[in-house]
Steps between C-alpha positions, in 0.01 A plus 500: 500500500263239354334450164171314526547364147835343560531136401685321779469168682647649814228527768393854584449402865754264653503416873726243655515377864307801639464527875319784671411590856399819683722601787191553715359149440710308760742380226233287325578463131197590285664385172721194501734403213240630247572471128308664216559528124266716287549534126443820303131536418384227741196540724557338837245441781623452861253364755525415870346545839483840666833582662689239295742761373357607161521873576849451644609342173364802307684730735825305443465516119472881510766560770262664747528212745860599561461876462174568680421204719842431646481142390796264482516360148738230379535341157512637144239712317520613137240718333516618138826299460692690772566440865247684714778640718652681193181697422402841632141590590433653158625193318291267719183702430562481121547121528236391752185659644271370774127562544476470881230320696392841640448740208497799738880459538551612137379860547638799683277758338129491589406520132634192311539684166726763658701226669542311172608811313768581760623139480508501117703823490789315665523272201367703207529867587277710273347191341351384833150621419472290182634188674248534781215556258600179319499275806181657632330428169630140490336425833187710434524701821452848353187557715665422835865603478429864592289413809665502849629163616260520800205508262609185312413144591780254569447340159500833314821605678661169403435571131665839538800345677547255212496795262768674701744209499463473119642851459873405495421221250676235713624169358358306798166561678425342839143495616468438878136392553371682191140376532467633855194732504441448125145404414398201286386700200709799403784435747579141421441536131715813493788313657456200269497736202810676629684165535420417139629838393821463702558154353461646156759761591729218619513650846604275782236468771514353846163466684459435869135425560262308728191529279673342205256248347389725217856594405637149441427497128721806452814397682798297371625362834365457852715476813396429857695670780511271799746478793704777348567336159331494161362179353392480134133400465435238231302580188274208583393655831431840350297332217289326766437835672393671181253215429341541845458881473223696340174321586186705550164413653287776354293754678454488874235710672579607854226498760467874568193458722517508871642170630195431716306650789784407737738740331681729736576803288844653544521731198264674265577731209201698374521674163867587536650735235860617499738698287838662551464878467368598160575161340237254371304286741696206632203345678139539388214407729673207673282297729638217716390309806742281701402264776717355774711218353435596135780480244460767232716492191522831301661416164594762244757635259782739594354846576144367538485646855545192719760663725293815517195293610702336784636835612146641524387199702804541729428872546825615328285677241152647538227440238414794279142387529329219689554330830714237666371336816728279709430301816824302554875535528673553164861444399617618160808345336604699186661335199833662599582306821760742642216750544360254753820367654638787708696343783866402538438128534233236449468466877432873539241486227306242703541693824375817342190331359422334833571803715141639476339169606395413855660157466818632335727230655276224365474680164877525478577137583236369266615742228861387522391136490282576200786662307745222573271254326572702181873496549544843665745368761747787509293744708779757511510534124411836346187437290634711216789249463250230400418424138195674353286183529615440859411862590158477336413176676631632830276809476203280416562272796554797735164640393335176618687522828387858545135419426476198728181295499287738299534810286575588141830459313546719193764336286638664185672247275608266784663241266760726330843344529360160611539173318186301422575271795545795737171647374312175573646482852401862568146451375460182712599708802267786419210258451549359851400838650133452428379800706741745333360673190748548221476748214776409250599704195648292212615578150555131407233232478749225578424506871121544498418125490686460828205682661210268406251673737597856420265765367677613179464848351664667207576871514480653152432856379457599863212258566497185713342204319435142615603303194848378407657263250699278721827323410591171657802493735693193384702371792630192324765250599733653241459844652574372849807312362635823360443745784520293818805584714 
């Protein structure tokens, strides 16, 4: 259907006067008279606030908004030089592939390699095995692709999902929040290297990303999605952003000693070791003391064991060796928010969390008021209909409501899907709850400087250490200009 080497000036993606709304959203238009032109081989970045419609645009480009989400779509869409409405599902997959925000959605088989082989057979028949081996080698995931999805970290699974979408060799690749859960070292650099490779192959790439600062030097065009339409971002503004990014302030040593004699201990891990079955040790002799009101940052690469550590603290997993002592109420928010959000509406989420409290009416009223300050006004809305960032922030805020005045919040990657502005607002809120201890797992250093009084640890090779090379979070005027609503 499409030859990647074809020399044409006709845009490979052409969208004119696109309108989109979901029939369940009270007739509110998400996209409004949106226009987009992407040339063959171009790398385009689209930014915007959570819930601004970026994922809806991706759904419209691939036809799933109409087919799967019962959306009303008006306007014209052409991909690979043909009207979207003329293409069947097979032709769309050969033209455009999407790496979803949630990498778990890409796999039906519990073993990613088996899933990829089944998928490749649809396109290549008996040659499927060679094609899969090639993409696995390109991404360097030979050592993880045969493991069950439940044993992989979010970042590891994202790498495998990227490999799967490369199987049909599509002309256009769309990455919806590709850096979500990817660490600063291997994850970010892997994606940057992949972008360079795709540019060399003259692939067309569309990136929808909140954590975009370290991708600006690799994109050709930047658009901001605001009020349902796309606005082209000037080269001058992106140049200012690149100049402000990348500063470092050297080594920072966290204070791992007890805060002081007034410390009210709420958690202690003593020589905790853990491994899954007969695998290698994930945690090795971890010791950690947490006092009431502490903020603990656990930074580490994908697969370092951060999520495992939080699950052990929460009681979801038991240590293989060692002890965990707790003396306060704990609420664990996993990095996949729909594992935390289980009710039919936002209102029911609050009611459920407050139901076990003696002052449940007061808890409910304060909880609703608290959420409305963050824009959660539609209390009847199903949480799973929110954007990924909105779901993640909602789960984090609900954990604070559940804890109340004191306790421990265990937060696994709480900033995924959030813009830099939204991350700052969330941190400011968390910092106001001075009696609540927070243990926060992060794979990106970008957000660490937002917690100036935190005790910072790095989890590496199964051991928890108290040194970290910290990167400045540059919240410049140029950044605010780009991503503010």
